C-alpha positions, 0 to 999 in steps of 0.5 A: 543530502538533507541528514533525515537520520538525525530527525529519527528516534533511537527506536526508529532507527532501529525499527528501520534497520531491522526491516532492512536486514530482513528485506535485504536478506529474504526479499531481495533474493526472492523478488526476481523469481516472483517477478518472473513467475507471478507467484506469491510467496506464502512465507513472506507475511509469516516472516514479517509477522515475526519481526513485528512488522505487520500493524506496527502502530497498533498497541496491543493484541501482539503488535508492536506499538511504534510511531507513525514514522516507524511504520512509514520507515517499514514501508520504505524499506519494503518497497525499496525491494518491490512495491508488491511486497509493500502492497501485501503488507500494507494491506494487512496492516492499514486496510485490514488490521486498522478497520478491525481495531478501529471500527470493531468489537473487542471480540473481533479484535481478539479473533483476528488481530493477533493472527494477522499480526503473526502473518498466520492468516491473510487479509484482504480489503474490498471497496473497488468495483468493477464499475466503480473505482474512484467513486466508491458512493455508487458501489452495487455491493449490497447488505441485506439484513436476514434472520440471524445475520445479513446477505452480502451480494456483489463483486470486487476487483483489483483486490490485493491478496484476495486469492489467498485471504482468510479474511475479507474487509468488504464494504457494502450499501445497506438496503435498509438506510442507503448506508455503507458498512463494513463486514467481515467475510471469511474464506470458505464461506457458501457464495464466496470466491476470490479467483486471481487476476492473471498476467499483470504487468506490475506488482507480479510478486503479490497477488491481486484478484476479484471477489465475488458474493453470491447471497453470502450469509454471515452472522450479525456479529460480522458487522464492523459497528464503528464504520457508517458511511464513507469515512470508514474506508476513507479512514482506512485508505488514508492510513494506508496512502501515508505508508505509500508515500513512504514506500515509493520513496524507497523504491525510487531510492533504489532506482537512484542507487542502482542507477548511479552505480551504473553510470559510475561503471558504464563508460561510453565515448571513452568516459563514465557515464556519470561525468555527462552533464544530463546523466548528473541531472537526472540523478540530482533531480531523482535524489532531490525528490526522495529527500523531499518527499521523505521530509514531507511524509515524515512531518505528516507522520509526527502530526499524525501521532500527535493527532494533528494530521488531516486527510488533505495532508495525506493527499499531498504526500500520496499524489506528490510522492508517487507522481515524483517517484514514477517520473524520476524512475522513468528519468533514470531509467534512461541511463541504462539504454537498452539494458533498460529492458532487462529485468536484473537491473531492477529499475524497469521493475520499479518504474512498472510498479510506480505506475501503479502506485501512482494509480490505486488508493486514489489517482493522482488526478483524484488526489488533485481534486481533493486538494483543489476542492480544500483551496477553492471551496468547490468540488470538481469531481462530483455533480 
């Protein structure tokens, strides 16, 4: 509708087309099996890695070094298939590779980034806890300095990729000064376990788990030295939230495309569903929000690459795009009538996933309060 294509560079279009072709040829044929069986396909990350789709904004270390807009376009194409696939890739890129690149030592970067970029190893990001979701400052996971390094104790929950992760970025409150820092834990360490959370009603093609740490000993070299305080994890989350704002628009695009095709073919009362005013309004309202949401995220991406973006901008697009994607996916789902219950129509799956994307990495309400604080100068979500 708004010719967003004209605002992209040739490189960005090429990256988008590569991601689109991969997703259509490799993810779409697998998605229903993964959804029905709740199975994670271990080939996905290595396949993405071969195409340069992981950690793509990072310069060097085997990464593509593309623009933030190109990164967003990748997430849009992946989530056009399923939010679970995008969550898997987003965690790898924004929540694991980003903090290692931003806050890690050169040795840590050399050790982990090339393998993460290739999808040879899987990463997970541990911030959310059983008793602390929207309030990470209250986290109970602690780090204690001991001879030869640190001892980490605590638990995390709803951690994407955790059951198959080889490296964990774990945020803990340090006993020596009360500040929150990031640590790199590796699979197989004594006292570390990451069991899966089963029987989810969404994000079923990706794995989610808990992380339990019972006095896990790590060396001093496992500390991410560049992050002290909540600014570290929040910086990671903002990187991921930016990608989510693009991804959910891809999911809604797929919903609109499928609903339109169905409405043109399906006849009731002797005429196509698409000929009814209410159906046309649902389709137009949804497509309009896709266009506006993509334009907003593109603007934030351009500012991000110029070093001019701000956390509030990320909250705007995360809140708006996730909320609108969920609202309009549910709306166009009505067009399918009873067939909405059948997973082969795909839109019901998207709607279930979009309930989660509207919640994780900052709920819609929390982002509203972040923006409300910016507008009024009054913090409403803490004493």
